[in-house]
C-alpha positions as CSV (number, residue, x, y, z in Angstrom):
1,M,0.0,0.0,0.0
2,K,2.9,2.4,0.8
3,K,4.4,1.7,-2.5
4,I,1.2,2.6,-4.4
5,L,0.8,5.8,-2.4
6,L,4.4,6.7,-3.1
7,L,3.9,6.0,-6.8
8,I,0.8,8.2,-6.9
9,T,2.6,11.0,-5.1
10,I,5.6,10.9,-7.5
11,T,3.3,10.8,-10.5
12,T,1.3,13.7,-9.2
13,V,4.5,15.8,-8.6
14,I,5.7,15.0,-12.1
15,L,2.4,16.0,-13.7
16,L,2.3,19.2,-11.7
17,M,5.8,20.1,-12.8
18,A,5.0,19.4,-16.4
19,A,1.9,21.6,-16.2
20,K,4.0,24.5,-14.9
21,N,6.7,24.0,-17.5
22,P,5.0,22.9,-20.7
23,E,7.1,21.8,-23.7
24,P,8.0,24.6,-26.0
25,K,5.5,25.0,-28.9
26,E,6.7,23.4,-32.0
27,G,5.7,24.4,-35.5
28,L,4.6,27.7,-37.0
29,N,4.0,30.5,-34.7
30,F,0.8,32.2,-35.7
31,F,0.1,35.8,-34.9
32,E,-2.9,36.1,-32.7
33,G,-4.8,39.3,-33.5
34,T,-6.8,41.0,-36.2
35,W,-5.7,41.1,-39.9
36,K,-5.2,44.9,-39.5
37,E,-2.9,44.3,-36.6
38,A,-1.0,41.6,-38.5
39,V,-0.4,44.0,-41.4
40,Q,0.9,46.6,-38.9
41,K,3.2,44.0,-37.4
42,A,4.5,43.1,-40.9
43,R,5.2,46.8,-41.5
44,D,6.9,47.2,-38.1
45,E,9.1,44.1,-38.7
46,N,9.5,44.7,-42.5
47,K,8.4,41.1,-43.2
48,P,5.9,39.7,-45.7
49,I,2.8,37.8,-44.4
50,F,1.9,34.2,-44.8
51,L,-1.9,33.7,-44.4
52,D,-3.6,30.3,-44.0
53,I,-7.4,30.5,-44.5
54,Y,-8.9,27.3,-43.3
55,A,-12.3,25.8,-42.4
56,T,-12.8,23.7,-39.2
57,W,-14.5,20.9,-41.1
58,C,-11.7,20.7,-43.8
59,G,-9.7,17.5,-43.8
60,P,-6.8,18.8,-45.9
61,C,-6.6,21.8,-43.5
62,K,-6.2,19.5,-40.6
63,M,-3.5,17.5,-42.4
64,L,-1.7,20.7,-43.3
65,K,-1.6,21.8,-39.6
66,R,-0.7,18.3,-38.4
67,N,2.0,17.4,-41.0
68,T,3.3,20.5,-42.6
69,F,2.9,23.4,-40.1
70,S,4.4,21.2,-37.4
71,N,7.6,20.3,-39.4
72,A,10.7,21.7,-37.8
73,K,12.3,23.0,-41.0
74,V,9.1,24.6,-42.1
75,A,8.7,26.3,-38.7
76,E,12.3,27.6,-38.7
77,F,12.0,29.0,-42.2
78,Y,8.5,30.5,-41.9
79,N,8.9,31.8,-38.3
80,N,12.1,33.7,-39.4
81,S,10.8,34.9,-42.8
82,F,7.1,35.8,-42.3
83,I,4.4,37.1,-40.1
84,N,2.3,33.9,-40.0
85,V,-1.5,34.3,-39.7
86,S,-4.1,31.5,-39.7
87,L,-7.8,32.5,-39.9
88,D,-11.0,30.5,-40.1
89,G,-12.5,31.4,-43.5
90,E,-16.0,31.1,-42.0
91,Q,-15.7,33.5,-39.0
92,G,-14.5,37.0,-38.2
93,D,-11.6,38.5,-40.1
94,G,-11.2,35.2,-41.9
95,S,-14.7,35.4,-43.3
96,V,-14.2,39.0,-44.4
97,L,-10.9,38.2,-46.1
98,A,-12.2,35.1,-47.7
99,N,-15.0,37.1,-49.3
100,E,-12.7,40.0,-50.3
101,L,-10.2,37.6,-51.8
102,K,-12.9,35.4,-53.4
103,I,-11.7,32.3,-51.7
104,I,-13.5,29.2,-53.1
105,G,-11.6,26.4,-51.4
106,Y,-9.8,25.4,-48.3
107,P,-7.0,25.5,-47.3
108,S,-6.1,28.7,-49.1
109,L,-2.4,29.7,-48.7
110,L,-1.7,33.3,-49.4
111,Y,1.4,35.5,-49.3
112,F,1.3,39.3,-49.0
113,D,3.9,42.0,-48.9
114,K,4.3,44.0,-45.7
115,N,1.5,46.4,-46.7
116,G,-1.0,43.6,-47.2
117,N,-0.8,43.5,-51.1
118,P,-1.1,39.9,-52.4
119,I,2.0,38.4,-54.0
120,L,1.3,34.6,-54.3
121,Y,-1.7,32.3,-53.9
122,S,-2.0,28.5,-53.6
123,A,-4.8,26.2,-52.4
124,G,-4.9,22.7,-51.1
125,Y,-2.6,20.5,-49.0
126,V,1.1,20.7,-49.6
127,E,4.0,18.7,-48.1
128,A,6.7,20.4,-46.1
129,G,9.3,20.6,-48.9
130,E,6.9,22.1,-51.4
131,F,5.6,24.5,-48.7
132,I,9.2,25.8,-48.2
133,K,9.6,26.2,-52.0
134,M,6.4,28.3,-52.1
135,G,7.7,30.5,-49.3
136,K,11.0,31.0,-51.1
137,E,9.1,31.9,-54.2
138,A,7.0,34.4,-52.2
139,L,10.1,36.0,-50.8
140,R,11.6,36.2,-54.3
141,R,8.5,37.9,-55.7
142,N,8.4,40.2,-52.6
143,T,11.7,41.7,-53.6
144,K,10.6,42.7,-57.1
């Protein structure tokens, strides 16, 4: 009985320590704020914007988040090169932008210059390597 009680106590302490010190977040760091605030941040940091417009029911959107956005190489490249934004295309700013940009499918992957002007568009699921290539192309077009 003492061994079980000790095991429960040790497990509880470990879980409490883990809760206080969660693992660092891996993957893309998405800006949390309005689209207008994201554009201002892009201007302030002189970076282009990557925008993911998704739908909660969209299978390829979920795969993109799970497989591509969580990839370490993708995260390093995008977190250093872009202001990353992810918006639900059926709610709030995401809905407004989806209408303005005439989005017809999810996921929609868009790249903008620091002033919010579009420079590249793609739709659908992409693997990590292709996603990095798209980002590099967006950066190349951004410098024109």
